[in-house]
C-alpha positions as CSV (number, residue, x, y, z in Angstrom):
1,M,0.0,0.0,0.0
2,R,1.3,3.5,-0.8
3,A,2.3,5.7,2.2
4,T,-0.9,7.4,3.4
5,R,-1.2,10.4,5.8
6,L,-4.3,11.9,7.3
7,V,-4.2,15.4,8.7
8,R,-6.5,15.8,11.7
9,N,-6.5,19.0,13.8
10,G,-3.0,19.8,12.5
11,A,-1.5,16.4,13.3
12,V,-0.3,13.9,10.8
13,L,-1.7,10.4,11.3
14,S,-0.3,7.1,10.1
15,A,-2.1,4.9,7.6
16,A,-3.2,2.6,10.5
17,A,-4.6,5.6,12.4
18,A,-6.3,6.9,9.2
19,L,-8.0,3.5,8.8
20,A,-9.1,3.5,12.4
21,L,-10.7,6.9,12.0
22,A,-12.5,5.6,9.0
23,G,-14.1,3.0,11.3
24,C,-11.7,0.2,10.3
25,T,-8.6,-1.4,11.8
26,S,-5.3,-1.9,10.2
27,A,-5.0,-5.0,8.1
28,G,-3.2,-7.0,10.8
29,D,-5.9,-6.5,13.5
30,P,-9.0,-8.6,12.9
31,S,-11.1,-7.0,15.6
32,P,-13.2,-3.8,14.9
33,T,-12.0,-0.6,16.5
34,P,-14.7,1.9,17.6
35,T,-14.5,5.4,16.4
36,P,-14.7,7.6,19.5
37,T,-14.6,10.9,17.6
38,P,-15.4,11.7,14.0
39,A,-12.7,12.2,11.5
40,A,-11.8,15.8,10.6
41,A,-12.9,17.9,7.7
42,P,-10.2,18.4,5.1
43,D,-7.3,20.5,6.2
44,V,-5.9,20.9,2.7
45,A,-7.5,21.9,-0.6
46,L,-7.0,19.4,-3.4
47,R,-7.2,22.2,-5.9
48,D,-4.0,23.7,-4.5
49,L,-1.9,20.6,-4.8
50,P,-1.3,19.4,-8.4
51,R,1.3,20.4,-11.0
52,A,0.7,23.2,-13.3
53,G,-1.8,22.4,-16.1
54,L,-3.8,19.9,-14.1
55,A,-7.3,20.8,-12.9
56,V,-8.9,18.8,-10.0
57,G,-12.6,18.4,-10.5
58,V,-15.8,17.0,-9.1
59,A,-19.2,15.9,-10.4
60,V,-21.9,18.2,-8.9
61,A,-24.8,16.2,-7.6
62,G,-28.3,16.9,-9.0
63,G,-30.9,15.4,-11.2
64,G,-30.8,11.7,-12.3
65,H,-30.9,9.3,-9.3
66,H,-30.9,12.2,-6.9
67,A,-34.4,13.3,-8.0
68,A,-35.8,10.1,-6.6
69,A,-33.6,9.8,-3.6
70,G,-35.9,11.3,-1.0
71,Y,-33.7,14.3,-0.1
72,P,-33.7,17.9,-1.4
73,D,-31.5,18.8,-4.4
74,P,-28.0,18.5,-3.1
75,F,-26.4,21.4,-4.9
76,G,-29.4,23.7,-4.3
77,E,-30.0,22.9,-0.6
78,D,-26.9,21.6,1.1
79,D,-24.7,24.6,2.0
80,A,-22.0,22.4,3.6
81,Y,-21.7,20.3,0.4
82,R,-21.4,23.5,-1.7
83,D,-18.7,24.8,0.5
84,V,-16.7,21.6,0.0
85,I,-17.0,21.9,-3.8
86,A,-15.9,25.5,-3.7
87,E,-12.9,24.9,-1.4
88,Q,-11.6,21.6,-2.8
89,F,-11.9,21.7,-6.6
90,S,-10.8,23.8,-9.5
91,S,-13.2,22.2,-12.0
92,V,-16.8,21.0,-11.9
93,T,-18.9,18.7,-14.0
94,H,-22.6,18.5,-14.1
95,E,-23.5,15.0,-12.9
96,N,-26.9,15.0,-14.7
97,Q,-28.0,18.6,-15.3
98,L,-26.7,18.7,-18.9
99,K,-28.0,15.2,-19.9
100,W,-30.8,15.2,-22.4
101,E,-33.4,13.7,-20.1
102,F,-33.0,16.4,-17.5
103,L,-32.2,19.3,-19.8
104,R,-34.7,18.7,-22.5
105,P,-37.9,17.0,-21.1
106,T,-39.9,17.9,-24.3
107,R,-38.8,18.5,-27.8
108,E,-39.5,22.2,-27.6
109,E,-38.3,22.8,-24.0
110,F,-34.7,23.4,-22.7
111,R,-34.6,23.5,-18.9
112,F,-31.3,25.3,-18.3
113,E,-31.8,26.5,-14.7
114,G,-29.9,23.6,-13.1
115,A,-26.9,23.8,-15.4
116,D,-26.8,27.6,-15.2
117,A,-26.7,27.5,-11.4
118,V,-23.6,25.2,-11.5
119,I,-21.8,27.4,-14.0
120,D,-22.6,30.6,-12.1
121,F,-21.2,29.0,-9.0
122,A,-18.1,27.8,-10.8
123,E,-17.3,31.3,-12.1
124,E,-17.9,32.8,-8.6
125,N,-15.3,30.3,-7.2
126,G,-12.6,30.5,-9.9
127,Q,-13.5,27.0,-11.3
128,Q,-13.5,25.8,-14.9
129,V,-16.5,23.7,-16.1
130,R,-16.6,20.3,-18.0
131,G,-19.7,19.8,-20.1
132,H,-21.2,16.3,-19.9
133,T,-22.6,15.2,-22.3
134,L,-24.0,15.8,-25.8
135,L,-24.3,12.3,-27.5
136,W,-25.1,9.3,-25.3
137,H,-27.2,6.2,-25.3
138,S,-28.5,6.6,-21.8
139,Q,-30.7,9.1,-19.9
140,N,-32.5,10.2,-23.1
141,P,-36.1,11.5,-23.0
142,R,-38.9,9.2,-24.1
143,W,-39.9,11.7,-26.8
144,L,-36.5,11.1,-28.5
145,T,-36.2,7.4,-28.1
146,S,-39.8,6.6,-29.0
147,G,-40.4,9.2,-31.6
148,T,-40.8,8.5,-35.3
149,F,-38.3,10.8,-37.0
150,T,-36.8,10.6,-40.4
151,D,-33.0,10.4,-40.8
152,E,-33.0,14.1,-41.8
153,E,-35.0,15.0,-38.7
154,M,-32.7,13.0,-36.4
155,R,-29.6,14.8,-37.7
156,A,-31.4,18.1,-37.4
157,L,-32.4,17.3,-33.8
158,L,-28.8,16.6,-32.7
159,Q,-27.4,19.6,-34.6
160,E,-30.0,21.8,-33.0
161,H,-29.3,20.4,-29.5
162,I,-25.6,20.9,-29.8
163,A,-25.8,24.3,-31.3
164,T,-28.2,25.4,-28.6
165,V,-26.5,24.0,-25.6
166,V,-22.8,24.6,-26.6
167,G,-23.7,27.9,-28.0
168,R,-25.4,29.0,-24.8
169,Y,-22.3,28.3,-22.8
170,K,-19.7,29.5,-25.3
171,G,-16.6,30.7,-23.5
172,R,-17.9,29.3,-20.2
173,I,-17.4,25.6,-20.6
174,V,-13.8,24.6,-21.2
175,H,-14.2,20.9,-22.0
176,W,-17.1,19.0,-23.6
177,D,-17.6,15.2,-23.5
178,V,-19.1,15.3,-26.9
179,A,-19.6,11.6,-27.5
180,N,-20.0,9.4,-24.4
181,E,-19.9,5.6,-24.2
182,I,-20.3,4.8,-27.9
183,F,-18.6,1.4,-27.8
184,D,-19.5,-1.7,-25.7
185,D,-16.8,-3.6,-23.8
186,S,-16.0,-5.7,-26.9
187,G,-15.3,-2.5,-28.9
188,V,-18.5,-2.8,-30.9
189,L,-20.5,0.3,-31.7
190,R,-23.6,0.7,-29.6
191,T,-26.0,0.8,-32.5
192,E,-28.8,-1.0,-30.7
193,E,-28.8,1.5,-27.7
194,N,-27.9,4.8,-29.2
195,P,-30.6,6.2,-31.5
196,F,-28.1,8.4,-33.4
197,L,-25.5,5.7,-33.9
198,A,-28.2,3.3,-35.0
199,R,-29.0,5.6,-38.0
200,F,-25.6,7.1,-38.8
201,G,-22.8,5.1,-37.3
202,T,-19.6,6.9,-36.4
203,A,-20.2,9.5,-39.0
204,I,-22.5,11.2,-36.5
205,V,-19.6,11.5,-34.1
206,A,-17.7,13.5,-36.6
207,D,-20.7,15.6,-37.2
208,A,-21.2,16.2,-33.5
209,L,-17.6,17.3,-33.1
210,R,-18.0,19.7,-36.0
211,W,-21.2,21.2,-34.7
212,A,-19.8,21.6,-31.2
213,H,-16.7,23.3,-32.7
214,E,-18.9,25.7,-34.7
215,A,-20.9,26.6,-31.6
216,D,-17.7,27.3,-29.5
217,P,-14.4,27.2,-31.4
218,D,-12.4,27.5,-28.2
219,A,-14.0,24.5,-26.4
220,V,-11.8,21.3,-26.0
221,L,-13.8,18.4,-27.4
222,Y,-13.6,14.8,-26.0
223,L,-14.6,11.3,-26.5
224,N,-15.3,9.7,-23.1
225,D,-16.0,6.2,-21.8
226,F,-15.7,3.7,-18.9
227,N,-13.7,0.4,-18.9
228,V,-11.1,2.0,-21.2
229,E,-8.5,2.4,-18.5
230,S,-6.4,-0.5,-19.9
231,V,-5.2,-1.5,-23.3
232,G,-7.9,-3.8,-24.8
233,P,-10.6,-4.1,-27.3
234,K,-12.6,-1.1,-26.1
235,S,-9.7,1.3,-25.8
236,D,-8.4,0.0,-29.1
237,A,-11.7,0.8,-30.8
238,Y,-11.4,4.4,-29.5
239,L,-7.8,4.6,-30.6
240,A,-8.8,3.6,-34.1
241,L,-11.7,6.0,-34.2
242,A,-9.6,8.8,-32.9
243,T,-7.0,8.2,-35.5
244,E,-9.7,8.1,-38.2
245,L,-11.4,11.3,-37.0
246,L,-8.1,13.2,-36.8
247,A,-7.1,12.0,-40.3
248,A,-10.4,13.3,-41.6
249,G,-9.8,16.7,-40.0
250,A,-12.5,16.4,-37.3
251,P,-12.0,18.8,-34.3
252,L,-11.2,16.1,-31.7
253,H,-9.0,17.3,-28.9
254,G,-9.1,14.8,-26.1
255,F,-9.9,11.4,-24.7
256,G,-11.5,10.8,-21.4
257,V,-11.0,7.7,-19.2
258,Q,-13.8,7.6,-16.7
259,G,-12.2,5.5,-14.0
260,H,-15.1,3.8,-12.3
261,L,-13.1,1.3,-10.4
262,S,-13.9,-1.5,-7.9
263,T,-11.7,-3.3,-5.5
264,Q,-13.3,-6.6,-6.6
265,Y,-11.3,-6.3,-9.8
266,P,-7.6,-5.8,-10.4
267,F,-6.3,-2.3,-10.8
268,P,-5.7,-1.4,-14.5
269,G,-1.9,-1.4,-14.2
270,D,-1.3,-0.2,-17.7
271,L,-3.4,3.0,-17.2
272,E,-0.5,5.4,-17.8
273,T,0.6,3.4,-20.8
274,N,-2.9,3.6,-22.3
275,L,-3.2,7.3,-21.7
276,R,0.1,7.8,-23.5
277,R,-1.3,6.0,-26.5
278,F,-3.8,8.8,-27.0
279,T,-1.4,11.7,-26.2
280,D,0.9,10.1,-28.9
281,L,-1.9,11.0,-31.3
282,G,-1.6,14.6,-30.3
283,L,-4.7,14.5,-28.0
284,E,-4.9,15.6,-24.4
285,V,-6.3,13.1,-21.9
286,A,-8.3,13.2,-18.7
287,I,-9.6,11.0,-15.9
288,T,-13.1,12.2,-16.0
289,E,-15.2,10.2,-13.5
290,L,-13.0,8.6,-10.8
291,D,-14.4,6.6,-8.0
292,V,-13.4,3.4,-6.3
293,R,-16.3,1.3,-4.9
294,V,-15.8,-1.4,-2.3
295,P,-17.9,-4.3,-0.9
296,V,-20.0,-3.1,2.1
297,D,-22.2,-4.7,4.7
298,G,-25.8,-3.7,5.3
299,A,-24.7,-0.7,7.3
300,G,-22.4,0.5,4.5
301,R,-19.2,-0.5,6.3
302,A,-16.2,-1.9,4.4
303,E,-13.6,-4.4,5.6
304,P,-10.2,-3.0,6.4
305,D,-8.5,-4.9,3.5
306,D,-10.9,-3.3,1.0
307,V,-10.3,0.2,2.5
308,E,-6.6,-0.3,2.1
309,K,-7.1,-1.5,-1.5
310,Q,-9.3,1.5,-2.2
311,V,-6.5,3.8,-0.9
312,E,-4.1,2.1,-3.2
313,Y,-6.4,2.3,-6.3
314,Y,-7.1,6.0,-5.8
315,G,-3.4,6.7,-5.4
316,R,-2.3,4.8,-8.4
317,A,-5.0,6.3,-10.6
318,V,-4.0,9.8,-9.7
319,D,-0.4,8.9,-10.1
320,A,-1.0,7.9,-13.7
321,C,-2.6,11.2,-14.5
322,V,0.0,13.3,-12.8
323,A,2.7,11.4,-14.7
324,V,1.3,12.2,-18.1
325,E,2.0,15.8,-18.9
326,R,-1.0,16.1,-21.3
327,C,-3.4,14.7,-18.6
328,T,-5.1,18.1,-18.1
329,S,-7.9,17.2,-15.6
330,L,-8.8,14.7,-12.9
331,T,-12.4,14.6,-11.9
332,L,-13.9,12.7,-8.9
333,W,-17.4,11.4,-9.7
334,G,-18.7,12.8,-6.5
335,V,-16.9,13.7,-3.3
336,T,-19.1,12.5,-0.4
337,D,-20.8,9.1,0.2
338,R,-23.9,11.2,1.2
339,Y,-24.8,11.6,-2.5
340,S,-22.9,8.7,-4.1
341,W,-24.5,7.1,-7.2
342,V,-22.8,3.8,-6.4
343,P,-25.1,2.1,-3.9
344,G,-28.1,2.5,-6.1
345,F,-26.4,0.9,-9.1
346,F,-24.1,-1.8,-7.6
347,A,-25.8,-4.0,-5.0
348,G,-23.5,-4.7,-2.0
349,E,-21.0,-2.0,-3.0
350,G,-20.5,1.5,-1.8
351,S,-18.3,3.8,0.3
352,A,-16.8,4.9,-3.0
353,M,-16.0,8.6,-2.3
354,V,-13.2,10.3,-0.6
355,L,-15.4,11.9,2.1
356,D,-17.9,10.1,4.2
357,E,-21.6,11.0,4.6
358,D,-20.7,13.6,7.2
359,L,-18.2,15.2,4.8
360,A,-15.3,13.9,6.9
361,V,-11.9,12.8,5.5
362,K,-11.5,9.2,4.6
363,P,-8.1,7.6,3.9
364,A,-8.9,7.8,0.2
365,F,-8.9,11.6,0.4
366,T,-5.4,11.6,1.7
367,A,-4.3,9.1,-1.0
368,V,-5.6,11.5,-3.6
369,A,-3.9,14.5,-2.0
370,D,-0.6,12.6,-1.7
371,A,-0.6,11.6,-5.3
372,L,-1.5,15.1,-6.5
373,R,1.6,16.4,-4.8
374,G,3.6,14.2,-7.1
375,P,6.4,11.7,-6.6
376,D,8.9,14.3,-5.3
377,A,6.7,15.7,-2.6
């Protein structure tokens, strides 16, 4: 396990103490250790730690699964949560507020209030914004997926959507995940799930990039996906597509590796190597949606060995980005277990974020901080 330090009330704690404060014991002690006092709030800002040219971001909770979670809108109602976002991060991503289902509930209506609020907040706090996402197979409104549109109408719908959304935020959103999750794990195009890919194949990806570039010539345009951390069929498919798009003159600027990891699977040890395959094409890269989920019991508690492995995975993922000069942003897909998407989508897994439900530091937070400082710190 990488060396881990936790700062609490000005003191530096060992890895074993950090695990104890997280409600766990060190790996060598099989008996549970009670937590007499809660762990501290962060004593360091992640946004202040990385090398030049690397933004540290977070997905801002709202919409999607949060709308049915039984609590008020996190970003709109939780001041302590907003304070953490402002203090800790130099970049923000809308978790759901820019996805078609939330943003465009009817063909004629664009509901921009949620997205506007996040962007206004970011500008008030000196943060850049990552736009997510324009072309995706999931979280699309029923009127789009069940509608009877001609090919010409479908192209026009996507062009209108991109021109309207990217154009509205011209100069205010730095990066756009233009095409999201367009291949399955075998590297096969998702033609059965994505209504645009079903009609037009990868040609619509080139169109989407061009339309986004026309709407904001300064925006940095990305392909983005999960399970592309390692060299394999899926990342190979993206490498081939990126090569093809660049050769055709499409305005593609970056490749995003999401980084949804689980301690039940091996860490993608060739992550850095894979990132460099894309920078070798002249692209920038980013880790866009990092979290590390662990098995938990009915009360949401993780075993010590899994916590140690989570610390390792977070540290190694950040190390890979820091080591690649053209890795320009690292985004955590949430910061607190209070609003994590993981328990609702992965039965028996959770505790995936770097702060607990009370916004207190977990060992994973310190692993991220240590890695952001770089190997010479």
